[in-house]
C-alpha atoms as a printed R data frame, in Angstrom:
    type eleno elety resid chain resno       x       y       z
1   ATOM     1    CA   MET     A     1 157.982 103.030  76.909
2   ATOM     2    CA   LEU     A     2 155.554 100.130  77.109
3   ATOM     3    CA   HIS     A     3 154.492 100.681  73.480
4   ATOM     4    CA   ARG     A     4 157.993  99.633  72.396
5   ATOM     5    CA   PHE     A     5 157.798  96.377  74.318
6   ATOM     6    CA   PRO     A     6 154.337  94.831  73.807
7   ATOM     7    CA   ALA     A     7 155.295  91.653  75.652
8   ATOM     8    CA   LEU     A     8 156.273  93.702  78.702
9   ATOM     9    CA   ALA     A     9 152.993  95.620  78.556
10  ATOM    10    CA   ALA     A    10 150.999  92.404  78.260
11  ATOM    11    CA   SER     A    11 152.830  90.792  81.176
12  ATOM    12    CA   ALA     A    12 152.342  93.924  83.323
13  ATOM    13    CA   LEU     A    13 148.610  93.881  82.555
14  ATOM    14    CA   LEU     A    14 148.433  90.166  83.368
15  ATOM    15    CA   VAL     A    15 150.193  90.745  86.705
16  ATOM    16    CA   LEU     A    16 147.769  93.554  87.560
17  ATOM    17    CA   LEU     A    17 144.751  91.435  86.696
18  ATOM    18    CA   LEU     A    18 145.968  88.417  88.640
19  ATOM    19    CA   ALA     A    19 147.039  90.468  91.658
20  ATOM    20    CA   SER     A    20 143.663  92.159  92.061
21  ATOM    21    CA   ASN     A    21 141.266  90.569  94.480
22  ATOM    22    CA   CYS     A    22 138.125  92.140  93.111
23  ATOM    23    CA   THR     A    23 134.868  90.249  93.335
24  ATOM    24    CA   ALA     A    24 132.326  90.032  90.583
25  ATOM    25    CA   ALA     A    25 129.622  92.637  90.360
26  ATOM    26    CA   GLY     A    26 125.957  92.352  89.605
27  ATOM    27    CA   PRO     A    27 124.180  88.997  89.368
28  ATOM    28    CA   PHE     A    28 127.441  87.070  89.794
29  ATOM    29    CA   GLN     A    29 127.883  88.099  93.434
30  ATOM    30    CA   ASP     A    30 127.339  85.559  96.159
31  ATOM    31    CA   PRO     A    31 124.054  86.653  97.780
32  ATOM    32    CA   ALA     A    32 124.869  84.887 101.065
33  ATOM    33    CA   ARG     A    33 127.812  87.159 101.714
34  ATOM    34    CA   SER     A    34 126.790  90.400 103.389
35  ATOM    35    CA   ILE     A    35 128.569  93.540 104.461
36  ATOM    36    CA   ALA     A    36 128.549  92.403 108.085
37  ATOM    37    CA   GLU     A    37 130.462  89.264 107.094
38  ATOM    38    CA   GLU     A    38 132.963  91.381 105.199
39  ATOM    39    CA   ILE     A    39 133.513  93.603 108.226
40  ATOM    40    CA   SER     A    40 133.845  90.655 110.583
41  ATOM    41    CA   ASN     A    41 136.557  89.188 108.346
42  ATOM    42    CA   LEU     A    42 138.750  92.292 108.570
43  ATOM    43    CA   PRO     A    43 141.905  91.765 110.641
44  ATOM    44    CA   LEU     A    44 142.086  93.490 114.012
45  ATOM    45    CA   PRO     A    45 145.044  95.805 114.726
46  ATOM    46    CA   PRO     A    46 147.692  94.441 117.088
47  ATOM    47    CA   GLU     A    47 147.394  95.435 120.731
48  ATOM    48    CA   GLY     A    48 150.710  97.321 120.840
49  ATOM    49    CA   ILE     A    49 149.817  99.873 118.175
50  ATOM    50    CA   ASN     A    50 149.424 103.405 119.487
51  ATOM    51    CA   LYS     A    51 146.040 104.734 118.361
52  ATOM    52    CA   LYS     A    52 146.886 108.318 119.311
53  ATOM    53    CA   GLU     A    53 146.611 110.980 116.631
54  ATOM    54    CA   PRO     A    54 149.989 112.286 115.466
55  ATOM    55    CA   GLN     A    55 149.479 115.757 116.912
56  ATOM    56    CA   ARG     A    56 152.901 117.053 115.966
57  ATOM    57    CA   LEU     A    57 152.369 116.281 112.277
58  ATOM    58    CA   VAL     A    58 148.838 117.677 112.213
59  ATOM    59    CA   ALA     A    59 149.921 120.868 113.965
60  ATOM    60    CA   ALA     A    60 152.890 121.254 111.597
61  ATOM    61    CA   GLY     A    61 150.649 120.714 108.572
62  ATOM    62    CA   LEU     A    62 148.210 123.321 109.810
63  ATOM    63    CA   ALA     A    63 151.063 125.738 110.498
64  ATOM    64    CA   LEU     A    64 152.319 125.286 106.938
65  ATOM    65    CA   THR     A    65 148.948 125.645 105.244
66  ATOM    66    CA   LEU     A    66 146.837 127.894 107.479
67  ATOM    67    CA   GLY     A    67 149.453 129.231 109.860
68  ATOM    68    CA   ALA     A    68 148.866 132.830 108.879
69  ATOM    69    CA   PHE     A    69 145.379 132.523 110.358
70  ATOM    70    CA   GLY     A    70 146.400 130.644 113.514
71  ATOM    71    CA   ALA     A    71 144.783 127.295 112.677
72  ATOM    72    CA   HIS     A    72 147.624 125.394 114.349
73  ATOM    73    CA   ARG     A    73 147.055 127.393 117.522
74  ATOM    74    CA   LEU     A    74 143.350 126.505 117.495
75  ATOM    75    CA   TYR     A    75 144.281 122.862 117.022
76  ATOM    76    CA   LEU     A    76 146.618 122.973 120.011
77  ATOM    77    CA   GLY     A    77 143.888 124.618 122.084
78  ATOM    78    CA   THR     A    78 143.934 128.345 122.566
79  ATOM    79    CA   ASP     A    79 141.240 130.944 123.037
80  ATOM    80    CA   ALA     A    80 139.876 132.967 120.127
81  ATOM    81    CA   LYS     A    81 142.004 136.094 120.622
82  ATOM    82    CA   VAL     A    82 145.203 134.437 119.370
83  ATOM    83    CA   PRO     A    83 143.871 133.388 115.915
84  ATOM    84    CA   ILE     A    84 142.254 136.820 115.565
85  ATOM    85    CA   ILE     A    85 145.636 138.468 116.162
86  ATOM    86    CA   TYR     A    86 147.276 136.015 113.754
87  ATOM    87    CA   GLY     A    87 144.632 136.725 111.126
88  ATOM    88    CA   LEU     A    88 144.920 140.493 111.433
89  ATOM    89    CA   THR     A    89 148.709 140.398 111.135
90  ATOM    90    CA   PHE     A    90 148.860 137.370 108.774
91  ATOM    91    CA   GLY     A    91 150.768 135.355 111.319
92  ATOM    92    CA   GLY     A    92 152.960 138.217 112.466
93  ATOM    93    CA   PHE     A    93 153.855 138.841 108.806
94  ATOM    94    CA   GLY     A    94 154.903 135.187 108.572
95  ATOM    95    CA   VAL     A    95 157.497 135.439 111.313
96  ATOM    96    CA   LEU     A    96 155.298 134.083 114.124
97  ATOM    97    CA   THR     A    97 154.157 131.217 111.935
98  ATOM    98    CA   LEU     A    98 157.721 130.207 111.062
99  ATOM    99    CA   ILE     A    99 158.827 130.358 114.685
100 ATOM   100    CA   ASP     A   100 155.755 128.347 115.739
101 ATOM   101    CA   LEU     A   101 156.516 125.767 113.064
102 ATOM   102    CA   GLY     A   102 160.084 125.447 114.302
103 ATOM   103    CA   GLN     A   103 158.875 125.050 117.877
104 ATOM   104    CA   ILE     A   104 156.306 122.420 116.863
105 ATOM   105    CA   LEU     A   105 158.828 120.405 114.874
106 ATOM   106    CA   PHE     A   106 161.890 120.618 117.085
107 ATOM   107    CA   THR     A   107 160.691 120.642 120.690
108 ATOM   108    CA   LYS     A   108 160.632 117.373 122.540
109 ATOM   109    CA   ASP     A   109 157.237 117.800 124.204
110 ATOM   110    CA   LEU     A   110 154.237 119.764 122.932
111 ATOM   111    CA   HIS     A   111 152.615 119.828 126.367
112 ATOM   112    CA   SER     A   112 153.723 123.399 127.079
113 ATOM   113    CA   PHE     A   113 152.097 124.573 123.834
114 ATOM   114    CA   ARG     A   114 148.686 122.987 124.456
115 ATOM   115    CA   ASN     A   115 146.050 125.354 125.848
116 ATOM   116    CA   ASN     A   116 148.575 128.191 125.733
117 ATOM   117    CA   ASN     A   117 146.751 131.540 125.475
118 ATOM   118    CA   GLN     A   118 149.825 133.676 124.817
119 ATOM   119    CA   VAL     A   119 150.387 135.124 121.362
120 ATOM   120    CA   PHE     A   120 154.038 134.095 121.589
121 ATOM   121    CA   MET     A   121 153.455 130.466 122.518
122 ATOM   122    CA   TRP     A   122 157.138 129.786 123.076
123 ATOM   123    CA   GLY     A   123 157.487 132.651 125.553
124 ATOM   124    CA   LYS     A   124 157.559 131.910 129.236
125 ATOM   125    CA   GLY     A   125 154.602 133.184 131.229
126 ATOM   126    CA   ARG     A   126 154.983 135.666 134.018
127 ATOM   127    CA   THR     A   127 155.934 134.302 137.348
128 ATOM   128    CA   ALA     A   128 153.328 134.347 140.099
129 ATOM   129    CA   GLU     A   129 155.225 136.850 142.229
130 ATOM   130    CA   LEU     A   130 156.568 140.107 140.889
131 ATOM   131    CA   THR     A   131 159.252 141.945 142.758
132 ATOM   132    CA   PRO     A   132 158.695 145.638 143.461
133 ATOM   133    CA   PRO     A   133 160.977 148.129 141.676
C-alpha cells in the first residue's frame, strides 16, 4: 500500500528515523561514556510494583504446551512420580491436563496445588482419621 503513496512512505520513514534514539557506532561514539554509566542512568522501578513471578500464567502455559508430560506439575512442585504417570499416559489421555488447566485458571488460590503429590491434584486428600467399617 505504501508503494501507491510515496509521500506517505517517506513520511513514515522520516518518523521512524527521528523517533529512534540510536547512538552512533564505531569511531563516532563518545569514549567517556561507559556501560556502567548507561546502567546507572536506567530508571528504577517504582516501589509498589509486585516483583513476584506470575505463577498462574506460567503454570497455564506449561499445561498447554507440555501438560501431557506433567511439566506444570513439576513447576508447581511435586515429586517425580506424578510427571512419570503423566508421561506414560500422555496426561491421562489429555483429560487430566485439561482438568488441571481449568483448575489452574479458574481457582482463586493456587496454594492447595503447590507441593501436591497426588496424581489428581484437585482431589481432596484422605482425612487423618479413618472410621472402621
